[in-house]
PDBQT receptor file of N, H, CA, C and O in Angstrom, charges set to zero:
ATOM      1  N   MET A   1     -13.098 -70.865 -22.240  1.00  0.00    +0.000 N 
ATOM      2  CA  MET A   1     -12.630 -69.879 -21.255  1.00  0.00    +0.000 C 
ATOM      3  C   MET A   1     -11.712 -70.506 -20.365  1.00  0.00    +0.000 C 
ATOM      4  O   MET A   1     -11.865 -71.710 -20.160  1.00  0.00    +0.000 OA
ATOM      5  N   ASP A   2     -10.790 -69.899 -19.803  1.00  0.00    +0.000 N 
ATOM      6  H   ASP A   2     -10.666 -68.921 -19.970  1.00  0.00    +0.000 HD
ATOM      7  CA  ASP A   2      -9.894 -70.473 -18.876  1.00  0.00    +0.000 C 
ATOM      8  C   ASP A   2     -10.435 -70.449 -17.492  1.00  0.00    +0.000 C 
ATOM      9  O   ASP A   2     -10.122 -69.536 -16.728  1.00  0.00    +0.000 OA
ATOM     10  N   GLN A   3     -11.167 -71.332 -17.162  1.00  0.00    +0.000 N 
ATOM     11  H   GLN A   3     -11.422 -72.074 -17.783  1.00  0.00    +0.000 HD
ATOM     12  CA  GLN A   3     -11.988 -71.515 -15.857  1.00  0.00    +0.000 C 
ATOM     13  C   GLN A   3     -11.146 -71.713 -14.630  1.00  0.00    +0.000 C 
ATOM     14  O   GLN A   3     -11.461 -71.386 -13.486  1.00  0.00    +0.000 OA
ATOM     15  N   GLU A   4      -9.851 -72.385 -15.080  1.00  0.00    +0.000 N 
ATOM     16  H   GLU A   4      -9.594 -72.650 -16.009  1.00  0.00    +0.000 HD
ATOM     17  CA  GLU A   4      -9.175 -72.753 -13.840  1.00  0.00    +0.000 C 
ATOM     18  C   GLU A   4      -8.609 -71.437 -13.113  1.00  0.00    +0.000 C 
ATOM     19  O   GLU A   4      -8.423 -71.418 -11.897  1.00  0.00    +0.000 OA
ATOM     20  N   HIS A   5      -8.370 -70.423 -13.881  1.00  0.00    +0.000 N 
ATOM     21  H   HIS A   5      -8.521 -70.438 -14.870  1.00  0.00    +0.000 HD
ATOM     22  CA  HIS A   5      -7.709 -69.142 -13.313  1.00  0.00    +0.000 C 
ATOM     23  C   HIS A   5      -8.601 -67.963 -13.633  1.00  0.00    +0.000 C 
ATOM     24  O   HIS A   5      -8.106 -66.894 -13.990  1.00  0.00    +0.000 OA
ATOM     25  N   GLU A   6      -9.952 -68.143 -13.507  1.00  0.00    +0.000 N 
ATOM     26  H   GLU A   6     -10.354 -69.011 -13.216  1.00  0.00    +0.000 HD
ATOM     27  CA  GLU A   6     -10.933 -67.096 -13.788  1.00  0.00    +0.000 C 
ATOM     28  C   GLU A   6     -10.815 -66.120 -12.683  1.00  0.00    +0.000 C 
ATOM     29  O   GLU A   6     -10.892 -64.917 -12.933  1.00  0.00    +0.000 OA
ATOM     30  N   ILE A   7     -10.625 -66.571 -11.428  1.00  0.00    +0.000 N 
ATOM     31  H   ILE A   7     -10.562 -67.548 -11.225  1.00  0.00    +0.000 HD
ATOM     32  CA  ILE A   7     -10.484 -65.705 -10.278  1.00  0.00    +0.000 C 
ATOM     33  C   ILE A   7      -8.957 -65.798 -10.046  1.00  0.00    +0.000 C 
ATOM     34  O   ILE A   7      -8.384 -66.886  -9.991  1.00  0.00    +0.000 OA
ATOM     35  N   MET A   8      -8.289 -64.547  -9.904  1.00  0.00    +0.000 N 
ATOM     36  H   MET A   8      -8.754 -63.663  -9.948  1.00  0.00    +0.000 HD
ATOM     37  CA  MET A   8      -6.842 -64.534  -9.556  1.00  0.00    +0.000 C 
ATOM     38  C   MET A   8      -6.582 -64.046  -8.222  1.00  0.00    +0.000 C 
ATOM     39  O   MET A   8      -7.349 -63.281  -7.637  1.00  0.00    +0.000 OA
ATOM     40  N   THR A   9      -5.367 -64.541  -7.678  1.00  0.00    +0.000 N 
ATOM     41  H   THR A   9      -4.743 -65.162  -8.153  1.00  0.00    +0.000 HD
ATOM     42  CA  THR A   9      -4.867 -64.060  -6.419  1.00  0.00    +0.000 C 
ATOM     43  C   THR A   9      -4.057 -62.726  -6.781  1.00  0.00    +0.000 C 
ATOM     44  O   THR A   9      -3.892 -62.383  -7.951  1.00  0.00    +0.000 OA
ATOM     45  N   ILE A  10      -3.612 -62.071  -5.797  1.00  0.00    +0.000 N 
ATOM     46  H   ILE A  10      -3.746 -62.351  -4.846  1.00  0.00    +0.000 HD
ATOM     47  CA  ILE A  10      -2.658 -60.880  -5.901  1.00  0.00    +0.000 C 
ATOM     48  C   ILE A  10      -1.332 -61.428  -6.594  1.00  0.00    +0.000 C 
ATOM     49  O   ILE A  10      -0.844 -60.826  -7.550  1.00  0.00    +0.000 OA
ATOM     50  N   ALA A  11      -0.830 -62.463  -6.136  1.00  0.00    +0.000 N 
ATOM     51  H   ALA A  11      -1.226 -62.952  -5.360  1.00  0.00    +0.000 HD
ATOM     52  CA  ALA A  11       0.407 -62.996  -6.802  1.00  0.00    +0.000 C 
ATOM     53  C   ALA A  11       0.259 -63.380  -8.222  1.00  0.00    +0.000 C 
ATOM     54  O   ALA A  11       1.170 -63.169  -9.024  1.00  0.00    +0.000 OA
ATOM     55  N   GLN A  12      -0.824 -63.921  -8.551  1.00  0.00    +0.000 N 
ATOM     56  H   GLN A  12      -1.563 -64.093  -7.900  1.00  0.00    +0.000 HD
ATOM     57  CA  GLN A  12      -1.127 -64.223  -9.933  1.00  0.00    +0.000 C 
ATOM     58  C   GLN A  12      -1.278 -63.072 -10.902  1.00  0.00    +0.000 C 
ATOM     59  O   GLN A  12      -0.843 -63.020 -12.052  1.00  0.00    +0.000 OA
ATOM     60  N   VAL A  13      -2.011 -62.102 -10.203  1.00  0.00    +0.000 N 
ATOM     61  H   VAL A  13      -2.364 -62.144  -9.268  1.00  0.00    +0.000 HD
ATOM     62  CA  VAL A  13      -2.103 -60.739 -11.029  1.00  0.00    +0.000 C 
ATOM     63  C   VAL A  13      -0.787 -60.088 -11.164  1.00  0.00    +0.000 C 
ATOM     64  O   VAL A  13      -0.476 -59.541 -12.222  1.00  0.00    +0.000 OA
ATOM     65  N   ALA A  14       0.008 -60.121 -10.136  1.00  0.00    +0.000 N 
ATOM     66  H   ALA A  14      -0.245 -60.565  -9.277  1.00  0.00    +0.000 HD
ATOM     67  CA  ALA A  14       1.488 -59.500 -10.188  1.00  0.00    +0.000 C 
ATOM     68  C   ALA A  14       2.298 -60.212 -11.310  1.00  0.00    +0.000 C 
ATOM     69  O   ALA A  14       2.965 -59.586 -12.133  1.00  0.00    +0.000 OA
ATOM     70  N   GLU A  15       2.195 -61.539 -11.283  1.00  0.00    +0.000 N 
ATOM     71  H   GLU A  15       1.653 -62.048 -10.614  1.00  0.00    +0.000 HD
ATOM     72  CA  GLU A  15       2.866 -62.232 -12.371  1.00  0.00    +0.000 C 
ATOM     73  C   GLU A  15       2.384 -61.940 -13.683  1.00  0.00    +0.000 C 
ATOM     74  O   GLU A  15       3.168 -61.685 -14.598  1.00  0.00    +0.000 OA
ATOM     75  N   TYR A  16       1.054 -61.962 -13.847  1.00  0.00    +0.000 N 
ATOM     76  H   TYR A  16       0.417 -62.169 -13.104  1.00  0.00    +0.000 HD
ATOM     77  CA  TYR A  16       0.502 -61.550 -15.194  1.00  0.00    +0.000 C 
ATOM     78  C   TYR A  16       0.918 -60.182 -15.764  1.00  0.00    +0.000 C 
ATOM     79  O   TYR A  16       1.176 -60.020 -16.957  1.00  0.00    +0.000 OA
ATOM     80  N   LEU A  17       0.968 -59.173 -14.803  1.00  0.00    +0.000 N 
ATOM     81  H   LEU A  17       0.757 -59.305 -13.835  1.00  0.00    +0.000 HD
ATOM     82  CA  LEU A  17       1.303 -57.800 -15.147  1.00  0.00    +0.000 C 
ATOM     83  C   LEU A  17       2.731 -57.533 -15.218  1.00  0.00    +0.000 C 
ATOM     84  O   LEU A  17       3.188 -56.529 -15.764  1.00  0.00    +0.000 OA
ATOM     85  N   GLN A  18       3.518 -58.543 -14.597  1.00  0.00    +0.000 N 
ATOM     86  H   GLN A  18       3.148 -59.359 -14.154  1.00  0.00    +0.000 HD
ATOM     87  CA  GLN A  18       4.943 -58.432 -14.415  1.00  0.00    +0.000 C 
ATOM     88  C   GLN A  18       5.448 -57.348 -13.591  1.00  0.00    +0.000 C 
ATOM     89  O   GLN A  18       6.460 -56.718 -13.899  1.00  0.00    +0.000 OA
ATOM     90  N   ILE A  19       4.690 -57.097 -12.443  1.00  0.00    +0.000 N 
ATOM     91  H   ILE A  19       3.868 -57.608 -12.193  1.00  0.00    +0.000 HD
ATOM     92  CA  ILE A  19       4.938 -56.083 -11.382  1.00  0.00    +0.000 C 
ATOM     93  C   ILE A  19       5.066 -56.900 -10.000  1.00  0.00    +0.000 C 
ATOM     94  O   ILE A  19       4.827 -58.100  -9.866  1.00  0.00    +0.000 OA
ATOM     95  N   SER A  20       5.450 -56.096  -9.099  1.00  0.00    +0.000 N 
ATOM     96  H   SER A  20       5.644 -55.121  -9.208  1.00  0.00    +0.000 HD
ATOM     97  CA  SER A  20       5.594 -56.835  -7.704  1.00  0.00    +0.000 C 
ATOM     98  C   SER A  20       4.241 -56.977  -7.178  1.00  0.00    +0.000 C 
ATOM     99  O   SER A  20       3.280 -56.317  -7.576  1.00  0.00    +0.000 OA
ATOM    100  N   GLU A  21       4.205 -57.957  -6.175  1.00  0.00    +0.000 N 
ATOM    101  H   GLU A  21       4.985 -58.493  -5.852  1.00  0.00    +0.000 HD
ATOM    102  CA  GLU A  21       2.946 -58.230  -5.375  1.00  0.00    +0.000 C 
ATOM    103  C   GLU A  21       2.653 -57.001  -4.496  1.00  0.00    +0.000 C 
ATOM    104  O   GLU A  21       1.490 -56.635  -4.325  1.00  0.00    +0.000 OA
ATOM    105  N   VAL A  22       3.683 -56.368  -3.943  1.00  0.00    +0.000 N 
ATOM    106  H   VAL A  22       4.628 -56.665  -4.082  1.00  0.00    +0.000 HD
ATOM    107  CA  VAL A  22       3.344 -55.164  -3.204  1.00  0.00    +0.000 C 
ATOM    108  C   VAL A  22       2.648 -54.063  -3.957  1.00  0.00    +0.000 C 
ATOM    109  O   VAL A  22       1.607 -53.560  -3.536  1.00  0.00    +0.000 OA
ATOM    110  N   THR A  23       3.262 -53.675  -5.130  1.00  0.00    +0.000 N 
ATOM    111  H   THR A  23       4.108 -54.083  -5.472  1.00  0.00    +0.000 HD
ATOM    112  CA  THR A  23       2.577 -52.798  -6.124  1.00  0.00    +0.000 C 
ATOM    113  C   THR A  23       1.195 -53.190  -6.462  1.00  0.00    +0.000 C 
ATOM    114  O   THR A  23       0.297 -52.354  -6.558  1.00  0.00    +0.000 OA
ATOM    115  N   THR A  24       1.011 -54.506  -6.650  1.00  0.00    +0.000 N 
ATOM    116  H   THR A  24       1.741 -55.185  -6.572  1.00  0.00    +0.000 HD
ATOM    117  CA  THR A  24      -0.248 -55.045  -7.130  1.00  0.00    +0.000 C 
ATOM    118  C   THR A  24      -1.224 -54.904  -5.899  1.00  0.00    +0.000 C 
ATOM    119  O   THR A  24      -2.345 -54.428  -6.083  1.00  0.00    +0.000 OA
ATOM    120  N   TYR A  25      -0.885 -55.241  -4.857  1.00  0.00    +0.000 N 
ATOM    121  H   TYR A  25       0.025 -55.627  -4.708  1.00  0.00    +0.000 HD
ATOM    122  CA  TYR A  25      -1.777 -55.061  -3.714  1.00  0.00    +0.000 C 
ATOM    123  C   TYR A  25      -2.205 -53.758  -3.414  1.00  0.00    +0.000 C 
ATOM    124  O   TYR A  25      -3.373 -53.505  -3.119  1.00  0.00    +0.000 OA
ATOM    125  N   LYS A  26      -1.192 -52.809  -3.485  1.00  0.00    +0.000 N 
ATOM    126  H   LYS A  26      -0.243 -53.015  -3.725  1.00  0.00    +0.000 HD
ATOM    127  CA  LYS A  26      -1.526 -51.286  -3.307  1.00  0.00    +0.000 C 
ATOM    128  C   LYS A  26      -2.584 -50.799  -4.465  1.00  0.00    +0.000 C 
ATOM    129  O   LYS A  26      -3.521 -50.055  -4.174  1.00  0.00    +0.000 OA
ATOM    130  N   LEU A  27      -2.378 -51.238  -5.692  1.00  0.00    +0.000 N 
ATOM    131  H   LEU A  27      -1.617 -51.842  -5.927  1.00  0.00    +0.000 HD
ATOM    132  CA  LEU A  27      -3.201 -50.817  -6.824  1.00  0.00    +0.000 C 
ATOM    133  C   LEU A  27      -4.621 -51.304  -6.656  1.00  0.00    +0.000 C 
ATOM    134  O   LEU A  27      -5.593 -50.571  -6.837  1.00  0.00    +0.000 OA
ATOM    135  N   VAL A  28      -4.704 -52.697  -6.268  1.00  0.00    +0.000 N 
ATOM    136  H   VAL A  28      -3.914 -53.292  -6.121  1.00  0.00    +0.000 HD
ATOM    137  CA  VAL A  28      -6.067 -53.109  -5.930  1.00  0.00    +0.000 C 
ATOM    138  C   VAL A  28      -6.741 -52.565  -4.899  1.00  0.00    +0.000 C 
ATOM    139  O   VAL A  28      -7.947 -52.333  -4.971  1.00  0.00    +0.000 OA
ATOM    140  N   GLN A  29      -5.996 -52.307  -3.814  1.00  0.00    +0.000 N 
ATOM    141  H   GLN A  29      -5.016 -52.496  -3.756  1.00  0.00    +0.000 HD
ATOM    142  CA  GLN A  29      -6.598 -51.768  -2.499  1.00  0.00    +0.000 C 
ATOM    143  C   GLN A  29      -6.917 -50.271  -2.843  1.00  0.00    +0.000 C 
ATOM    144  O   GLN A  29      -7.846 -49.780  -2.203  1.00  0.00    +0.000 OA
ATOM    145  N   GLU A  30      -6.371 -49.586  -3.632  1.00  0.00    +0.000 N 
ATOM    146  H   GLU A  30      -5.616 -49.985  -4.151  1.00  0.00    +0.000 HD
ATOM    147  CA  GLU A  30      -6.713 -48.043  -3.938  1.00  0.00    +0.000 C 
ATOM    148  C   GLU A  30      -7.893 -48.219  -5.078  1.00  0.00    +0.000 C 
ATOM    149  O   GLU A  30      -8.527 -47.208  -5.378  1.00  0.00    +0.000 OA
ATOM    150  N   GLY A  31      -8.153 -49.256  -5.612  1.00  0.00    +0.000 N 
ATOM    151  H   GLY A  31      -7.638 -50.077  -5.368  1.00  0.00    +0.000 HD
ATOM    152  CA  GLY A  31      -9.219 -49.331  -6.525  1.00  0.00    +0.000 C 
ATOM    153  C   GLY A  31      -8.634 -49.083  -8.003  1.00  0.00    +0.000 C 
ATOM    154  O   GLY A  31      -9.457 -48.965  -8.911  1.00  0.00    +0.000 OA
ATOM    155  N   ARG A  32      -7.399 -49.007  -8.269  1.00  0.00    +0.000 N 
ATOM    156  H   ARG A  32      -6.731 -49.103  -7.532  1.00  0.00    +0.000 HD
ATOM    157  CA  ARG A  32      -6.883 -48.692  -9.696  1.00  0.00    +0.000 C 
ATOM    158  C   ARG A  32      -6.712 -49.925 -10.431  1.00  0.00    +0.000 C 
ATOM    159  O   ARG A  32      -6.390 -49.890 -11.619  1.00  0.00    +0.000 OA
ATOM    160  N   ILE A  33      -6.921 -51.119  -9.755  1.00  0.00    +0.000 N 
ATOM    161  H   ILE A  33      -7.183 -51.147  -8.790  1.00  0.00    +0.000 HD
ATOM    162  CA  ILE A  33      -7.018 -52.486 -10.436  1.00  0.00    +0.000 C 
ATOM    163  C   ILE A  33      -8.287 -52.972  -9.817  1.00  0.00    +0.000 C 
ATOM    164  O   ILE A  33      -8.396 -52.958  -8.591  1.00  0.00    +0.000 OA
ATOM    165  N   PRO A  34      -9.371 -53.454 -10.675  1.00  0.00    +0.000 N 
ATOM    166  CA  PRO A  34     -10.615 -53.871 -10.171  1.00  0.00    +0.000 C 
ATOM    167  C   PRO A  34     -10.401 -55.189  -9.345  1.00  0.00    +0.000 C 
ATOM    168  O   PRO A  34      -9.801 -56.151  -9.824  1.00  0.00    +0.000 OA
ATOM    169  N   GLY A  35     -10.900 -55.181  -8.143  1.00  0.00    +0.000 N 
ATOM    170  H   GLY A  35     -11.387 -54.399  -7.754  1.00  0.00    +0.000 HD
ATOM    171  CA  GLY A  35     -10.679 -56.338  -7.274  1.00  0.00    +0.000 C 
ATOM    172  C   GLY A  35     -11.866 -56.391  -6.231  1.00  0.00    +0.000 C 
ATOM    173  O   GLY A  35     -12.641 -55.442  -6.112  1.00  0.00    +0.000 OA
ATOM    174  N   PHE A  36     -11.968 -57.528  -5.496  1.00  0.00    +0.000 N 
ATOM    175  H   PHE A  36     -11.339 -58.299  -5.593  1.00  0.00    +0.000 HD
ATOM    176  CA  PHE A  36     -12.903 -57.592  -4.414  1.00  0.00    +0.000 C 
ATOM    177  C   PHE A  36     -12.214 -58.530  -3.351  1.00  0.00    +0.000 C 
ATOM    178  O   PHE A  36     -11.239 -59.233  -3.617  1.00  0.00    +0.000 OA
ATOM    179  N   LYS A  37     -12.801 -58.469  -2.165  1.00  0.00    +0.000 N 
ATOM    180  H   LYS A  37     -13.593 -57.898  -1.949  1.00  0.00    +0.000 HD
ATOM    181  CA  LYS A  37     -12.276 -59.137  -0.964  1.00  0.00    +0.000 C 
ATOM    182  C   LYS A  37     -13.310 -60.294  -0.642  1.00  0.00    +0.000 C 
ATOM    183  O   LYS A  37     -14.539 -60.231  -0.621  1.00  0.00    +0.000 OA
ATOM    184  N   ILE A  38     -12.376 -61.488  -0.368  1.00  0.00    +0.000 N 
ATOM    185  H   ILE A  38     -11.377 -61.539  -0.385  1.00  0.00    +0.000 HD
ATOM    186  CA  ILE A  38     -13.209 -62.672   0.124  1.00  0.00    +0.000 C 
ATOM    187  C   ILE A  38     -12.478 -62.802   1.650  1.00  0.00    +0.000 C 
ATOM    188  O   ILE A  38     -11.307 -63.157   1.780  1.00  0.00    +0.000 OA
ATOM    189  N   GLY A  39     -13.215 -62.516   2.586  1.00  0.00    +0.000 N 
ATOM    190  H   GLY A  39     -14.167 -62.228   2.481  1.00  0.00    +0.000 HD
ATOM    191  CA  GLY A  39     -12.561 -62.486   3.885  1.00  0.00    +0.000 C 
ATOM    192  C   GLY A  39     -11.557 -61.267   4.002  1.00  0.00    +0.000 C 
ATOM    193  O   GLY A  39     -11.869 -60.078   3.928  1.00  0.00    +0.000 OA
ATOM    194  N   SER A  40     -10.358 -61.762   4.188  1.00  0.00    +0.000 N 
ATOM    195  H   SER A  40     -10.104 -62.728   4.248  1.00  0.00    +0.000 HD
ATOM    196  CA  SER A  40      -9.337 -60.693   4.123  1.00  0.00    +0.000 C 
ATOM    197  C   SER A  40      -8.399 -60.837   2.986  1.00  0.00    +0.000 C 
ATOM    198  O   SER A  40      -7.307 -60.270   2.954  1.00  0.00    +0.000 OA
ATOM    199  N   HIS A  41      -8.855 -61.616   2.050  1.00  0.00    +0.000 N 
ATOM    200  H   HIS A  41      -9.742 -62.077   2.076  1.00  0.00    +0.000 HD
ATOM    201  CA  HIS A  41      -7.949 -61.841   0.752  1.00  0.00    +0.000 C 
ATOM    202  C   HIS A  41      -8.529 -61.152  -0.403  1.00  0.00    +0.000 C 
ATOM    203  O   HIS A  41      -9.720 -61.244  -0.698  1.00  0.00    +0.000 OA
ATOM    204  N   TRP A  42      -7.615 -60.413  -1.093  1.00  0.00    +0.000 N 
ATOM    205  H   TRP A  42      -6.647 -60.338  -0.854  1.00  0.00    +0.000 HD
ATOM    206  CA  TRP A  42      -8.053 -59.774  -2.523  1.00  0.00    +0.000 C 
ATOM    207  C   TRP A  42      -8.078 -60.790  -3.538  1.00  0.00    +0.000 C 
ATOM    208  O   TRP A  42      -7.250 -61.701  -3.545  1.00  0.00    +0.000 OA
ATOM    209  N   ARG A  43      -9.126 -60.660  -4.528  1.00  0.00    +0.000 N 
ATOM    210  H   ARG A  43      -9.798 -59.919  -4.523  1.00  0.00    +0.000 HD
ATOM    211  CA  ARG A  43      -9.182 -61.497  -5.708  1.00  0.00    +0.000 C 
ATOM    212  C   ARG A  43      -9.505 -60.676  -6.877  1.00  0.00    +0.000 C 
ATOM    213  O   ARG A  43     -10.216 -59.686  -6.707  1.00  0.00    +0.000 OA
ATOM    214  N   VAL A  44      -9.100 -60.949  -7.963  1.00  0.00    +0.000 N 
ATOM    215  H   VAL A  44      -8.522 -61.753  -8.102  1.00  0.00    +0.000 HD
ATOM    216  CA  VAL A  44      -9.388 -60.272  -9.193  1.00  0.00    +0.000 C 
ATOM    217  C   VAL A  44      -9.991 -61.081 -10.441  1.00  0.00    +0.000 C 
ATOM    218  O   VAL A  44      -9.377 -62.061 -10.863  1.00  0.00    +0.000 OA
ATOM    219  N   LYS A  45     -11.046 -60.719 -10.957  1.00  0.00    +0.000 N 
ATOM    220  H   LYS A  45     -11.545 -59.923 -10.614  1.00  0.00    +0.000 HD
ATOM    221  CA  LYS A  45     -11.605 -61.453 -12.125  1.00  0.00    +0.000 C 
ATOM    222  C   LYS A  45     -10.551 -61.334 -13.247  1.00  0.00    +0.000 C 
ATOM    223  O   LYS A  45     -10.071 -60.225 -13.485  1.00  0.00    +0.000 OA
ATOM    224  N   LYS A  46     -10.197 -62.336 -13.890  1.00  0.00    +0.000 N 
ATOM    225  H   LYS A  46     -10.587 -63.236 -13.696  1.00  0.00    +0.000 HD
ATOM    226  CA  LYS A  46      -9.317 -62.164 -15.091  1.00  0.00    +0.000 C 
ATOM    227  C   LYS A  46     -10.044 -61.255 -16.102  1.00  0.00    +0.000 C 
ATOM    228  O   LYS A  46      -9.455 -60.341 -16.677  1.00  0.00    +0.000 OA
ATOM    229  N   GLU A  47     -11.429 -61.559 -16.309  1.00  0.00    +0.000 N 
ATOM    230  H   GLU A  47     -11.908 -62.302 -15.841  1.00  0.00    +0.000 HD
ATOM    231  CA  GLU A  47     -12.125 -60.749 -17.386  1.00  0.00    +0.000 C 
ATOM    232  C   GLU A  47     -12.041 -59.222 -17.140  1.00  0.00    +0.000 C 
ATOM    233  O   GLU A  47     -11.792 -58.423 -18.043  1.00  0.00    +0.000 OA
ATOM    234  N   ASP A  48     -12.267 -58.879 -15.860  1.00  0.00    +0.000 N 
ATOM    235  H   ASP A  48     -12.469 -59.528 -15.127  1.00  0.00    +0.000 HD
ATOM    236  CA  ASP A  48     -12.253 -57.531 -15.328  1.00  0.00    +0.000 C 
ATOM    237  C   ASP A  48     -10.851 -56.873 -15.625  1.00  0.00    +0.000 C 
ATOM    238  O   ASP A  48     -10.710 -55.716 -16.019  1.00  0.00    +0.000 OA
ATOM    239  N   LEU A  49      -9.855 -57.751 -15.385  1.00  0.00    +0.000 N 
ATOM    240  H   LEU A  49      -9.970 -58.691 -15.065  1.00  0.00    +0.000 HD
ATOM    241  CA  LEU A  49      -8.395 -57.352 -15.504  1.00  0.00    +0.000 C 
ATOM    242  C   LEU A  49      -8.126 -57.025 -16.928  1.00  0.00    +0.000 C 
ATOM    243  O   LEU A  49      -7.566 -55.978 -17.253  1.00  0.00    +0.000 OA
ATOM    244  N   ARG A  50      -8.551 -57.982 -17.830  1.00  0.00    +0.000 N 
ATOM    245  H   ARG A  50      -9.006 -58.832 -17.566  1.00  0.00    +0.000 HD
ATOM    246  CA  ARG A  50      -8.439 -57.755 -19.345  1.00  0.00    +0.000 C 
ATOM    247  C   ARG A  50      -9.112 -56.545 -19.734  1.00  0.00    +0.000 C 
ATOM    248  O   ARG A  50      -8.564 -55.750 -20.497  1.00  0.00    +0.000 OA
ATOM    249  N   GLU A  51     -10.286 -56.346 -19.251  1.00  0.00    +0.000 N 
ATOM    250  H   GLU A  51     -10.730 -56.992 -18.631  1.00  0.00    +0.000 HD
ATOM    251  CA  GLU A  51     -11.110 -55.142 -19.664  1.00  0.00    +0.000 C 
ATOM    252  C   GLU A  51     -10.263 -53.894 -19.331  1.00  0.00    +0.000 C 
ATOM    253  O   GLU A  51     -10.080 -53.035 -20.195  1.00  0.00    +0.000 OA
ATOM    254  N   HIS A  52      -9.733 -53.780 -18.064  1.00  0.00    +0.000 N 
ATOM    255  H   HIS A  52      -9.881 -54.477 -17.363  1.00  0.00    +0.000 HD
ATOM    256  CA  HIS A  52      -9.063 -52.629 -17.607  1.00  0.00    +0.000 C 
ATOM    257  C   HIS A  52      -7.802 -52.450 -18.277  1.00  0.00    +0.000 C 
ATOM    258  O   HIS A  52      -7.361 -51.307 -18.393  1.00  0.00    +0.000 OA
ATOM    259  N   ILE A  53      -7.130 -53.492 -18.759  1.00  0.00    +0.000 N 
ATOM    260  H   ILE A  53      -7.489 -54.421 -18.665  1.00  0.00    +0.000 HD
ATOM    261  CA  ILE A  53      -5.873 -53.407 -19.567  1.00  0.00    +0.000 C 
ATOM    262  C   ILE A  53      -6.238 -52.748 -20.940  1.00  0.00    +0.000 C 
ATOM    263  O   ILE A  53      -5.548 -51.857 -21.436  1.00  0.00    +0.000 OA
ATOM    264  N   SER A  54      -7.292 -53.214 -21.478  1.00  0.00    +0.000 N 
ATOM    265  H   SER A  54      -7.852 -53.938 -21.076  1.00  0.00    +0.000 HD
ATOM    266  CA  SER A  54      -7.848 -52.827 -22.654  1.00  0.00    +0.000 C 
ATOM    267  C   SER A  54      -8.189 -51.217 -22.517  1.00  0.00    +0.000 C 
ATOM    268  O   SER A  54      -7.909 -50.494 -23.473  1.00  0.00    +0.000 OA
ATOM    269  N   LYS A  55      -8.700 -50.739 -21.516  1.00  0.00    +0.000 N 
ATOM    270  H   LYS A  55      -8.928 -51.326 -20.740  1.00  0.00    +0.000 HD
ATOM    271  CA  LYS A  55      -9.074 -49.321 -21.363  1.00  0.00    +0.000 C 
ATOM    272  C   LYS A  55      -7.716 -48.675 -21.291  1.00  0.00    +0.000 C 
ATOM    273  O   LYS A  55      -7.584 -47.640 -21.945  1.00  0.00    +0.000 OA
ATOM    274  N   LEU A  56      -6.658 -49.128 -20.584  1.00  0.00    +0.000 N 
ATOM    275  H   LEU A  56      -6.765 -49.968 -20.053  1.00  0.00    +0.000 HD
ATOM    276  CA  LEU A  56      -5.438 -48.430 -20.278  1.00  0.00    +0.000 C 
ATOM    277  C   LEU A  56      -4.717 -48.356 -21.670  1.00  0.00    +0.000 C 
ATOM    278  O   LEU A  56      -4.079 -47.331 -21.913  1.00  0.00    +0.000 OA
ATOM    279  N   THR A  57      -4.764 -49.297 -22.546  1.00  0.00    +0.000 N 
ATOM    280  H   THR A  57      -5.283 -50.129 -22.349  1.00  0.00    +0.000 HD
ATOM    281  CA  THR A  57      -4.042 -49.313 -23.893  1.00  0.00    +0.000 C 
ATOM    282  C   THR A  57      -4.776 -48.379 -24.808  1.00  0.00    +0.000 C 
ATOM    283  O   THR A  57      -4.262 -48.013 -25.865  1.00  0.00    +0.000 OA
ATOM    284  N   HIS A  58      -6.047 -47.960 -24.399  1.00  0.00    +0.000 N 
ATOM    285  H   HIS A  58      -6.464 -48.258 -23.541  1.00  0.00    +0.000 HD
ATOM    286  CA  HIS A  58      -6.734 -47.001 -25.304  1.00  0.00    +0.000 C 
ATOM    287  C   HIS A  58      -6.700 -45.588 -24.718  1.00  0.00    +0.000 C 
ATOM    288  O   HIS A  58      -7.530 -44.768 -25.110  1.00  0.00    +0.000 OA
ATOM    289  N   GLY A  59      -5.753 -45.246 -23.768  1.00  0.00    +0.000 N 
ATOM    290  H   GLY A  59      -5.078 -45.912 -23.449  1.00  0.00    +0.000 HD
ATOM    291  CA  GLY A  59      -5.391 -43.920 -23.432  1.00  0.00    +0.000 C 
ATOM    292  C   GLY A  59      -5.949 -43.605 -21.957  1.00  0.00    +0.000 C 
ATOM    293  O   GLY A  59      -5.523 -42.591 -21.405  1.00  0.00    +0.000 OA
ATOM    294  N   GLU A  60      -6.795 -44.344 -21.351  1.00  0.00    +0.000 N 
ATOM    295  H   GLU A  60      -7.142 -45.168 -21.800  1.00  0.00    +0.000 HD
ATOM    296  CA  GLU A  60      -7.232 -44.001 -19.937  1.00  0.00    +0.000 C 
ATOM    297  C   GLU A  60      -6.190 -44.213 -18.909  1.00  0.00    +0.000 C 
ATOM    298  O   GLU A  60      -5.363 -45.116 -19.034  1.00  0.00    +0.000 OA
ATOM    299  N   GLN A  61      -6.203 -43.457 -17.956  1.00  0.00    +0.000 N 
ATOM    300  H   GLN A  61      -6.876 -42.724 -17.854  1.00  0.00    +0.000 HD
ATOM    301  CA  GLN A  61      -5.224 -43.435 -16.936  1.00  0.00    +0.000 C 
ATOM    302  C   GLN A  61      -5.537 -44.431 -15.813  1.00  0.00    +0.000 C 
ATOM    303  O   GLN A  61      -6.702 -44.603 -15.457  1.00  0.00    +0.000 OA
ATOM    304  N   LEU A  62      -4.484 -45.108 -15.234  1.00  0.00    +0.000 N 
ATOM    305  H   LEU A  62      -3.538 -44.969 -15.524  1.00  0.00    +0.000 HD
ATOM    306  CA  LEU A  62      -4.739 -45.952 -14.076  1.00  0.00    +0.000 C 
ATOM    307  C   LEU A  62      -5.196 -45.060 -12.872  1.00  0.00    +0.000 C 
ATOM    308  O   LEU A  62      -5.464 -45.577 -11.788  1.00  0.00    +0.000 OA
TER     309      LEU A  62
């Protein structure tokens, strides 16, 4: 398992998904990408993101 990047920042998620950081932040804030806050900073578990992408590719909506 890739433990170095198991927890991702908004910037890392944006790069991973090839979308802007602003869009990524909005999607996480709205709960459309699974994330959690540590203090004032959003983080996303890579495993949760992969599961979410898998659901999207099987027809579920964002």
